[in-house]
ZAVOLUM-902185 format. One line per 2 residues: for each residue y, z, x of N, C-alpha, C, CB. Coordinates in pm, whole numbers, plus 50000, padded with zeros to 5 digits. Glycine has a CB too. Layout:
! ZAVOLUM-902185
Y,Z,X,Y,Z,X,Y,Z,X,Y,Z,X; ...;
//
This chain:
! ZAVOLUM-902185
66106,91668,96831,66026,91791,96839,65942,91790,96966,65935,91805,96714; 65937,91906,97033,65859,91919,97156,65729,91993,97127,65940,91994,97264;
65630,91978,97217,65505,92051,97202,65531,92201,97204,65405,92011,97312; 65451,92276,97128,65471,92420,97116,65445,92489,97250,65378,92478,97009;
65536,92577,97289,65518,92662,97406,65430,92780,97364,65656,92710,97464; 65329,92813,97446,65236,92920,97412,65232,93025,97522,65095,92863,97386;
65205,93150,97481,65201,93260,97578,65071,93339,97569,65319,93353,97557; 64974,93294,97489,64849,93371,97476,64770,93376,97606,64762,93311,97366;
64785,93274,97692,64711,93273,97819,64752,93391,97907,64734,93142,97893; 64873,93442,97887,64922,93557,97963,64883,93688,97895,65075,93549,97979;
64815,93679,97782,64778,93799,97708,64881,93845,97607,64753,93909,97803; 64984,93763,97582,65090,93803,97491,65039,93819,97348,65204,93702,97494;
65093,93919,97279,65060,93946,97139,65183,93942,97049,64991,94080,97126; 65301,93934,97108,65424,93933,97031,65523,93836,97093,65485,94075,97024;
65612,93786,97009,65716,93698,97058,65816,93665,96949,65655,93570,97113; 65938,93628,96990,66043,93584,96897,66062,93435,96915,66176,93660,96921;
66089,93365,96804,66104,93220,96813,66185,93169,96694,65966,93151,96818; 66198,93036,96692,66272,92967,96585,66177,92875,96510,66392,92888,96643;
66183,92880,96379,66100,92792,96296,66151,92649,96308,66101,92838,96147; 66059,92554,96330,66098,92413,96339,66041,92329,96224,66051,92356,96472;
65936,92380,96156,65879,92303,96046,65799,92396,95955,65789,92188,96099; 65812,92377,95825,65731,92444,95726,65672,92336,95637,65814,92549,95643;
65539,92328,95632,65472,92220,95562,65380,92276,95453,65391,92133,95661; 65411,92248,95324,65321,92291,95217,65187,92217,95227,65385,92266,95078;
65078,92290,95207,64944,92230,95204,64871,92294,95087,64866,92251,95341; 64861,92220,94978,64800,92275,94858,64880,92394,94808,64655,92315,94884;
64813,92506,94784,64879,92628,94737,64932,92713,94851,64784,92709,94653; 64912,92669,94973,64954,92746,95090,65054,92665,95172,64832,92785,95176;
65070,92705,95299,65164,92635,95387,65129,92665,95531,65309,92676,95357; 65179,92581,95621,65170,92608,95765,65311,92611,95821,65083,92502,95838;
65329,92695,95923,65460,92713,95985,65449,92681,96134,65513,92857,95964; 65540,92599,96183,65547,92564,96325,65674,92624,96382,65543,92409,96346;
65661,92688,96498,65777,92747,96567,65787,92688,96707,65765,92903,96574; 65897,92714,96773,65917,92659,96908,65818,92717,97009,66059,92684,96954;
65794,92847,97001,65706,92915,97097,65629,93024,97024,65789,92976,97216; 65502,93043,97061,65419,93139,96990,65320,93209,97082,65344,93070,96878;
65286,93335,97051,65177,93402,97122,65041,93376,97058,65202,93551,97129; 65038,93309,96942,64913,93286,96868,64826,93180,96936,64944,93244,96724;
64698,93211,96949,64601,93112,96998,64543,93037,96878,64487,93181,97081; 64548,92902,96879,64496,92825,96766,64351,92782,96787,64583,92703,96742;
64278,92766,96679,64145,92707,96688,64161,92560,96724,64065,92725,96554; 64079,92511,96815,64085,92373,96861,64014,92282,96762,64023,92359,97002;
64080,92176,96719,64018,92087,96620,63908,92001,96680,64123,91997,96557; 63909,91982,96813,63809,91898,96878,63682,91976,96910,63867,91838,97006;
63696,92097,96960,63581,92183,96994,63613,92322,96940,63554,92186,97151; 63586,92346,96812,63631,92469,96745,63543,92590,96773,63638,92447,96597;
63531,92626,96901,63442,92737,96935,63505,92873,96906,63402,92729,97081; 63631,92893,96944,63697,93021,96920,63789,93011,96800,63775,93067,97045;
63774,93099,96700,63866,93100,96586,64009,93126,96631,63824,93204,96484; 64105,93085,96550,64244,93109,96581,64285,93253,96552,64332,93015,96504;
64394,93295,96615,64448,93428,96592,64500,93442,96450,64559,93459,96693; 64499,93565,96400,64563,93602,96275,64676,93700,96308,64461,93664,96174;
64762,93727,96210,64870,93822,96235,64981,93812,96133,64926,93801,96371; 65104,93832,96179,65220,93836,96090,65335,93754,96148,65265,93981,96067;
65415,93695,96058,65546,93640,96091,65647,93719,96009,65555,93483,96062; 65750,93770,96075,65849,93851,96003,65990,93801,96031,65837,93999,96043;
66080,93835,95939,66221,93804,95957,66284,93909,96047,66294,93798,95820; 66412,93891,96080,66479,93984,96169,66472,94127,96117,66623,93944,96187;
66441,94219,96207,66433,94358,96169,66308,94393,96090,66552,94395,96090; 66215,94299,96083,66089,94321,96012,66111,94357,95865,66010,94430,96080;
66225,94315,95807,66253,94347,95667,66166,94268,95571,66398,94322,95635; 66113,94156,95616,66023,94075,95535,65917,94018,95627,66099,93961,95460;
65795,94007,95576,65685,93958,95659,65587,93882,95574,65615,94074,95732; 65515,93790,95639,65412,93711,95571,65290,93706,95662,65463,93567,95537;
65171,93708,95602,65047,93710,95680,65009,93570,95726,64934,93770,95597; 64963,93562,95849,64904,93439,95904,64753,93457,95902,64956,93409,96051;
64683,93373,95826,64538,93386,95816,64468,93332,95939,64488,93314,95693; 64523,93226,95999,64467,93171,96122,64564,93071,96181,64330,93104,96096;
64575,93072,96313,64652,92970,96384,64563,92849,96409,64709,93026,96518; 64616,92729,96386,64540,92606,96398,64619,92503,96476,64503,92551,96258;
64551,92402,96526,64619,92292,96592,64685,92203,96487,64521,92210,96679; 64800,92147,96524,64867,92046,96444,64924,91942,96540,64980,92109,96353;
64959,91828,96485,65016,91722,96569,65101,91631,96484,64904,91641,96641; 65201,91571,96546,65285,91473,96477,65291,91347,96563,65428,91530,96450;
65262,91233,96501,65259,91108,96575,65400,91057,96600,65178,91003,96499; 65412,90963,96692,65542,90903,96720,65600,90833,96597,65531,90804,96835;
65512,90798,96501,65556,90733,96377,65589,90835,96268,65449,90638,96327; 65570,90965,96298,65606,91068,96201,65493,91123,96119,65707,91016,96112;
65368,91082,96144,65254,91135,96069,65225,91277,96115,65128,91045,96087; 65220,91372,96020,65192,91512,96050,65051,91544,96005,65295,91607,95982;
64971,91601,96095,64831,91631,96063,64796,91769,96114,64735,91525,96124; 64705,91836,96041,64668,91973,96073,64516,91983,96086,64720,92071,95966;
64470,92055,96190,64329,92088,96204,64239,91965,96204,64287,92180,96094; 64135,91969,96122,64035,91863,96119,64093,91729,96073,63921,91902,96028;
64213,91730,96016,64276,91605,95972,64341,91529,96086,64379,91635,95865; 64353,91591,96203,64411,91521,96318,64314,91411,96361,64440,91620,96438;
64357,91285,96367,64263,91174,96390,64232,91144,96536,64318,91051,96328; 64290,91219,96629,64270,91192,96772,64240,91323,96844,64395,91122,96835;
64188,91312,96966,64160,91431,97046,64290,91490,97099,64065,91397,97162; 64286,91621,97126,64405,91688,97176,64451,91625,97306,64379,91838,97195;
64582,91600,97316,64639,91541,97435,64653,91391,97430,64559,91579,97551; 64604,91327,97322,64613,91181,97312,64760,91137,97314,64544,91130,97182;
64784,91023,97378,64919,90969,97385,64967,90931,97244,64924,90846,97479; 65098,90936,97227,65155,90898,97100,65164,91010,96999,65076,90788,97042;
65129,91132,97043,65133,91248,96954,65201,91365,97024,64991,91288,96909; 65274,91445,96947,65328,91571,96995,65240,91682,96941,65478,91591,96951;
65203,91778,97028,65099,91876,96995,65161,92012,96965,64998,91888,97109; 65114,92071,96855,65178,92189,96798,65077,92297,96763,65258,92150,96675;
65125,92420,96753,65048,92529,96695,65105,92554,96555,65052,92660,96784; 65018,92546,96454,65059,92573,96317,65002,92707,96273,65014,92459,96222;
65081,92785,96204,65040,92917,96156,65011,92904,96007,65151,93027,96185; 64883,92913,95972,64843,92894,95833,64868,93022,95753,64693,92852,95824;
64948,93010,95648,64979,93124,95563,64874,93139,95453,65120,93109,95502; 64867,93257,95396,64771,93282,95290,64821,93233,95155,64739,93430,95282;
64948,93195,95148,65006,93141,95024,65126,93055,95060,65048,93256,94928; 65211,93030,94962,65331,92950,94985,65427,93024,95076,65399,92915,94852;
65511,92949,95144,65609,93010,95234,65720,93078,95154,65669,92904,95330; 65761,93199,95192,65873,93264,95123,66004,93189,95151,65885,93412,95168;
66105,93218,95072,66230,93143,95082,66302,93164,95214,66322,93182,94970; 66280,93280,95279,66348,93306,95406,66285,93232,95524,66349,93453,95434;
66165,93177,95501,66093,93111,95611,66120,92961,95604,65939,93141,95604; 66227,92919,95667,66272,92780,95664,66307,92734,95805,66392,92762,95569;
66311,92603,95829,66351,92554,95962,66486,92613,96004,66358,92401,95963; 66490,92660,96129,66610,92722,96182,66608,92874,96175,66728,92671,96111;
66516,92931,96097,66509,93076,96085,66458,93138,96214,66418,93117,95967; 66517,93252,96250,66470,93328,96366,66364,93427,96319,66589,93403,96438;
66249,93425,96384,66137,93507,96337,66070,93579,96453,66035,93420,96264; 65996,93682,96416,65911,93754,96511,65766,93727,96476,65941,93909,96509;
65683,93701,96578,65541,93673,96558,65460,93784,96622,65503,93535,96618; 65365,93839,96547,65282,93949,96596,65136,93916,96569,65323,94085,96527;
65056,93913,96674,64914,93881,96665,64834,94007,96633,64864,93817,96797; 64731,93993,96552,64636,94102,96527,64564,94132,96658,64534,94065,96412;
64602,94245,96721,64551,94271,96857,64403,94306,96858,64630,94383,96920; 64352,94371,96755,64209,94406,96753,64124,94280,96741,64178,94502,96636;
64166,94186,96657,64093,94059,96644,64098,93981,96775,64150,93974,96529; 64219,93974,96836,64232,93902,96963,64140,93963,97068,64379,93905,97012;
64139,94096,97079,64057,94161,97181,63909,94131,97160,64080,94312,97181; 63865,94135,97034,63724,94107,97005,63687,93964,97038,63694,94135,96861;
63775,93869,97004,63748,93729,97034,63752,93702,97184,63849,93639,96963; 63843,93769,97255,63850,93753,97401,63723,93804,97467,63973,93827,97458;
63673,93919,97421,63546,93968,97475,63434,93869,97444,63513,94108,97419; 63432,93819,97321,63329,93724,97284,63332,93598,97368,63343,93687,97141;
63453,93549,97400,63463,93423,97474,63426,93440,97621,63605,93367,97463; 63474,93547,97683,63438,93572,97822,63287,93589,97836,63511,93695,97877;
63228,93668,97748,63084,93691,97753,63005,93564,97727,63044,93798,97652; 63057,93477,97642,62992,93348,97616,62981,93266,97744,63069,93269,97508;
63090,93260,97821,63086,93189,97949,62987,93254,98046,63225,93184,98012; 62991,93386,98054,62900,93456,98145,62755,93433,98106,62932,93606,98148;
62726,93437,97977,62589,93415,97930,62541,93276,97965,62579,93438,97779; 62628,93176,97953,62587,93039,97985,62560,93024,98134,62695,92939,97941;
62640,93089,98218,62616,93084,98362,62486,93155,98398,62734,93147,98438; 62460,93268,98332,62335,93341,98357,62215,93261,98307,62339,93479,98289;
62230,93191,98197,62122,93104,98147,62092,92994,98248,62161,93043,98011; 62196,92930,98301,62175,92826,98402,62095,92880,98521,62310,92771,98450;
62131,93001,98567,62059,93061,98679,61913,93090,98643,62128,93189,98723; 61890,93134,98520,61756,93176,98479,61659,93059,98465,61763,93250,98349;
61711,92938,98448,61622,92821,98429,61636,92720,98542,61652,92752,98295; 61701,92758,98651,61735,92662,98757,61613,92591,98816,61809,92732,98867;
61500,92663,98831,61385,92601,98897,61305,92509,98805,61294,92709,98952; 61347,92498,98678,61274,92413,98583,61322,92267,98585,61288,92470,98443;
61420,92237,98669,61469,92100,98679,61393,92021,98786,61620,92099,98711; 61349,91902,98750,61285,91812,98847,61383,91707,98900,61165,91742,98783;
61497,91693,98831,61603,91603,98874,61734,91681,98877,61615,91478,98779; 61833,91624,98943,61963,91691,98954,62046,91661,98829,62038,91644,99084;
62076,91763,98747,62155,91740,98626,62305,91758,98646,62109,91833,98518; 62347,91781,98770,62485,91819,98796,62495,91970,98809,62577,91768,98685;
62609,92018,98855,62626,92161,98882,62723,92226,98785,62674,92182,99025; 62697,92355,98758,62791,92432,98678,62895,92496,98769,62717,92541,98596;
62972,92591,98716,63083,92650,98790,63040,92736,98907,63166,92732,98697; 62911,92770,98916,62860,92846,99031,62770,92761,99120,62783,92969,98982;
62765,92630,99096,62682,92542,99176,62536,92540,99134,62691,92582,99319; 62504,92594,99017,62368,92599,98964,62342,92474,98881,62345,92727,98879;
62217,92423,98874,62189,92311,98783,62241,92339,98643,62038,92284,98778; 62313,92242,98587,62396,92265,98469,62320,92242,98338,62517,92174,98474;
62234,92339,98303,62165,92333,98173,62266,92339,98059,62064,92448,98161; 62362,92426,98070,62466,92440,97966,62533,92306,97936,62571,92543,98008;
62578,92239,98041,62648,92113,98022,62561,92003,97967,62706,92069,98151; 62432,92005,98001,62340,91902,97956,62290,91923,97813,62223,91896,98049;
62267,92049,97775,62193,92075,97651,62276,92136,97539,62080,92165,97680; 62391,92197,97568,62466,92266,97463,62518,92168,97359,62582,92346,97523;
62489,92196,97232,62540,92110,97125,62640,92181,97035,62426,92059,97043; 62645,92314,97040,62747,92386,96965,62763,92526,97020,62711,92392,96815;
62885,92578,97006,62915,92715,97050,63011,92774,96948,62976,92718,97195; 62977,92891,96897,63063,92958,96800,63087,93102,96846,62999,92955,96657;
63213,93132,96871,63252,93264,96919,63303,93345,96801,63360,93253,97031; 63265,93472,96798,63319,93563,96699,63359,93691,96771,63216,93593,96583;
63414,93786,96698,63453,93910,96762,63330,93979,96820,63525,94002,96663; 63335,94003,96951,63228,94073,97022,63095,94001,97018,63211,94209,96966;
63099,93869,97027,62974,93796,97034,62991,93646,97022,62882,93844,96928; 62879,93576,97033,62879,93430,97020,62737,93383,96990,62934,93362,97148;
62729,93261,96939,62601,93195,96915,62610,93053,96972,62565,93193,96761; 62518,93020,97062,62514,92888,97124,62382,92820,97091,62533,92897,97277;
62388,92690,97065,62268,92612,97036,62250,92504,97141,62276,92550,96895; 62125,92487,97184,62090,92391,97290,61978,92301,97240,62049,92464,97421;
61998,92172,97254,61898,92074,97211,61796,92052,97322,61965,91942,97172; 61668,92077,97291,61560,92062,97390,61474,91941,97354,61474,92190,97397;
61535,91828,97332,61462,91710,97288,61424,91616,97401,61543,91637,97189; 61393,91495,97361,61343,91394,97455,61445,91363,97565,61308,91266,97380;
61573,91358,97531,61673,91323,97632,61680,91427,97742,61811,91308,97566; 61661,91555,97708,61663,91660,97811,61539,91650,97900,61671,91799,97746;
61424,91619,97839,61303,91602,97920,61317,91482,98013,61178,91585,97831; 61376,91374,97966,61400,91258,98052,61495,91290,98165,61454,91142,97970;
61587,91383,98139,61682,91424,98243,61617,91511,98349,61800,91498,98180; 61489,91551,98325,61415,91624,98427,61392,91770,98399,61485,91611,98554;
61417,91817,98276,61399,91959,98247,61260,91983,98187,61509,92010,98150; 61192,92085,98237,61056,92116,98193,61063,92207,98070,60974,92184,98308;
61068,92148,97953,61082,92226,97830,60956,92306,97798,61116,92133,97713; 60839,92254,97835,60715,92326,97807,60707,92455,97889,60593,92237,97838;
60741,92448,98016,60741,92568,98100,60845,92669,98052,60768,92530,98246; 60957,92617,98005,61060,92706,97952,61008,92782,97830,61187,92627,97915;
60947,92710,97737,60896,92775,97616,60789,92878,97649,60838,92669,97520; 60706,92849,97748,60597,92940,97784,60646,93067,97852,60498,92869,97875;
60768,93064,97904,60821,93179,97978,60950,93230,97916,60844,93142,98124; 60966,93213,97786,61093,93246,97719,61132,93392,97739,61082,93215,97569;
61037,93484,97721,61069,93626,97734,61117,93660,97875,60947,93713,97699; 61054,93599,97975,61096,93623,98113,61236,93570,98137,60997,93557,98210;
61268,93453,98080,61403,93396,98098,61507,93488,98035,61413,93253,98035; 61478,93542,97919,61570,93634,97853,61594,93758,97940,61516,93675,97715;
61488,93811,97998,61501,93929,98085,61588,93896,98206,61363,93978,98130; 61566,93780,98265,61646,93740,98382,61795,93732,98346,61597,93604,98437;
61823,93673,98231,61963,93659,98189,62027,93796,98173,61972,93580,98056; 61959,93886,98103,62017,94017,98078,62031,94100,98205,61932,94092,97977;
61939,94084,98298,61952,94152,98428,62075,94102,98503,61826,94131,98513; 62094,93969,98500,62211,93911,98567,62340,93957,98501,62202,93757,98565;
62343,93958,98369,62463,94001,98298,62496,94147,98328,62446,93981,98147; 62395,94232,98336,62418,94372,98369,62481,94387,98506,62287,94451,98363;
62437,94306,98602,62494,94311,98737,62639,94265,98736,62411,94224,98834; 62669,94162,98660,62807,94113,98654,62899,94214,98586,62814,93980,98580;
62853,94276,98479,62934,94380,98415,62960,94494,98513,62863,94434,98288; 62859,94534,98587,62874,94644,98684,62974,94609,98794,62739,94679,98747;
62992,94481,98823,63085,94440,98928,63231,94457,98887,63061,94295,98964; 63258,94467,98755,63395,94481,98704,63487,94372,98758,63452,94619,98739;
63434,94250,98770,63508,94139,98831,63634,94104,98753,63418,94016,98842; 63734,94056,98825,63857,94011,98762,63831,93883,98683,63968,93988,98869;
63896,93872,98570,63887,93753,98484,64029,93716,98444,63797,93778,98357; 64062,93586,98448,64200,93546,98418,64203,93400,98374,64291,93567,98541;
64318,93361,98319,64342,93222,98280,64452,93166,98368,64379,93211,98130; 64429,93047,98422,64529,92977,98502,64570,92851,98426,64474,92942,98646;
64700,92829,98411,64748,92717,98330,64819,92613,98417,64843,92767,98221; 64816,92489,98368,64890,92381,98434,65034,92372,98384,64820,92249,98412;
65066,92441,98276,65200,92435,98219,65209,92524,98097,65236,92290,98182; 65327,92530,98034,65351,92629,97929,65316,92586,97787,65492,92668,97931;
65281,92459,97764,65263,92413,97626,65117,92413,97585,65322,92274,97610; 65095,92398,97456,64960,92401,97402,64876,92285,97455,64963,92398,97250;
64937,92177,97496,64861,92061,97542,64828,92068,97691,64939,91935,97513; 64890,92160,97765,64861,92173,97909,64723,92234,97930,64969,92260,97978;
64654,92188,98035,64520,92236,98064,64522,92382,98107,64454,92151,98172; 64415,92453,98066,64398,92592,98106,64256,92609,98158,64427,92689,97987;
64241,92697,98254,64109,92720,98315,64082,92870,98322,64102,92657,98458; 63958,92907,98290,63913,93045,98305,63860,93063,98446,63805,93082,98200;
63906,93170,98514,63860,93205,98649,63797,93343,98643,63979,93201,98752; 63684,93359,98710,63621,93491,98719,63563,93508,98859,63512,93508,98610;
63600,93617,98925,63561,93641,99064,63427,93713,99070,63668,93723,99137; 63320,93641,99040,63186,93699,99038,63135,93722,99180,63089,93607,98960;
63037,93811,99197,62982,93836,99331,62928,93709,99397,62872,93940,99323; 62878,93614,99315,62823,93489,99370,62930,93389,99408,62729,93426,99270;
63053,93416,99371,63163,93325,99399,63254,93314,99278,63110,93187,99438; 63368,93247,99295,63462,93231,99184,63413,93123,99090,63603,93198,99236;
63398,93156,98963,63363,93059,98860,63491,93009,98796,63267,93122,98752; 63503,92877,98782,63621,92816,98720,63572,92718,98614,63711,92743,98827;
63615,92739,98489,63570,92657,98377,63691,92615,98295,63467,92733,98288; 63705,92485,98267,63810,92439,98177,63792,92508,98042,63807,92284,98161;
63897,92571,97991,63882,92650,97868,64018,92674,97806,63811,92784,97897; 64029,92648,97677,64155,92671,97607,64163,92802,97534,64179,92562,97511;
64062,92889,97550,64056,93012,97473,64124,93130,97539,63914,93047,97446; 64095,93249,97486,64149,93373,97542,64035,93453,97604,64223,93457,97434;
64069,93541,97699,63967,93613,97775,64015,93753,97811,63930,93536,97901; 63918,93839,97846,63951,93971,97899,64004,93955,98041,63827,94066,97897;
64071,94059,98092,64124,94050,98229,64032,94112,98332,64259,94115,98236; 63922,94174,98287,63825,94231,98380,63694,94252,98306,63876,94365,98439;
63583,94237,98378,63453,94263,98317,63431,94411,98291,63343,94209,98406; 63524,94495,98337,63521,94636,98302,63549,94656,98153,63623,94714,98385;
63592,94550,98085,63614,94557,97940,63484,94572,97863,63688,94433,97892; 63370,94550,97930,63240,94553,97862,63161,94679,97897,63159,94430,97899;
63098,94735,97793,62995,94835,97817,62866,94766,97858,62973,94923,97692; 62841,94650,97797,62723,94570,97828,62740,94433,97766,62592,94638,97777;
62660,94339,97814,62647,94207,97751,62498,94178,97744,62725,94094,97830; 62448,94147,97627,62305,94116,97615,62288,93990,97534,62228,94233,97550;
62182,93916,97567,62149,93796,97491,62008,93806,97435,62165,93671,97579; 61986,93733,97327,61851,93710,97275,61832,93560,97264,61830,93781,97137;
61712,93515,97298,61678,93373,97292,61580,93350,97177,61617,93324,97426; 61608,93250,97095,61524,93218,96980,61482,93071,96990,61599,93246,96846;
61352,93049,96993,61299,92913,97001,61204,92889,96882,61225,92890,97136; 61244,92935,96764,61164,92914,96644,61142,92766,96619,61232,92978,96522;
61245,92687,96643,61234,92541,96644,61215,92501,96789,61362,92471,96580; 61100,92443,96825,61074,92413,96967,61172,92315,97030,60936,92358,96982;
61253,92249,96949,61352,92157,97004,61493,92212,96999,61346,92025,96930; 61509,92339,96957,61642,92396,96946,61641,92541,96995,61693,92389,96800;
61703,92564,97110,61720,92699,97161,61848,92759,97103,61724,92701,97316; 61837,92879,97046,61954,92951,96996,61972,93076,97081,61939,92988,96845;
62087,93086,97149,62117,93203,97230,62227,93283,97160,62161,93163,97375; 62196,93407,97126,62291,93497,97061,62337,93600,97164,62228,93566,96936;
62467,93612,97180,62525,93703,97278,62596,93816,97206,62623,93628,97372; 62569,93940,97246,62632,94056,97187,62708,94133,97294,62528,94146,97118;
62834,94170,97264,62920,94227,97367,62997,94347,97315,63016,94121,97419; 62935,94463,97299,63008,94582,97259,63114,94617,97364,62912,94700,97238;
63228,94661,97318,63337,94694,97410,63306,94821,97488,63471,94710,97334; 63366,94835,97604,63348,94956,97686,63416,95074,97618,63405,94935,97829;
//
């Protein structure tokens, strides 16, 4: 078995393929095909949910719902694992990497290895998640810019050459349709790294305004956004590129994205520091 070929980076929503494995899991099942347009949730960093949609037989005479696409892997010894049960990080040697399509129930009799099938992604869900993911990256870059002068030491640079608050402090990121929620730890380790957390807390409203002003300018630029891949399989690296006025931003990213910032009517963030050691940034991205 070879690693699954994927086409979601190109924006694909449909494709034909051959079933290579059907695995019962409790009362449901997962289906693996040779090639898929479905984007799976990453088991290592599950920020973007997987695509949902349909798998159908020839001529669409029969179809089954896919509740979510997930990562799967099979070891050289034959161990098959799905999602959080995978014991290694994606790309680890000794494993073949797959996209599994989680069904809402048991697999129908026509869905067996060797069957020719059509895969169709829920395009509205994909579009909402793509907007959410692109805006999440933009919000993090704008946050880095808004707090750049609060560093007393060099924390490293982000994709625009700004001090990398995102890389230093982010502890979780959850993307949903037309939005995201990011959490940043503002504890002792960040202060030791040279970040002035007290000054940040005292100027929180100003930082939020700066971020939203920057995001408005980027949306107005209608900059191109795209994914560049190192290869066709799910295990190949992918990078998000965006041609912002300040320069091209390039971020390693396995998710899906819009093809232009013209996809947004606006992007706005709110900053919450109810817990003085935990910044919560909520990003909202209504479509244009």
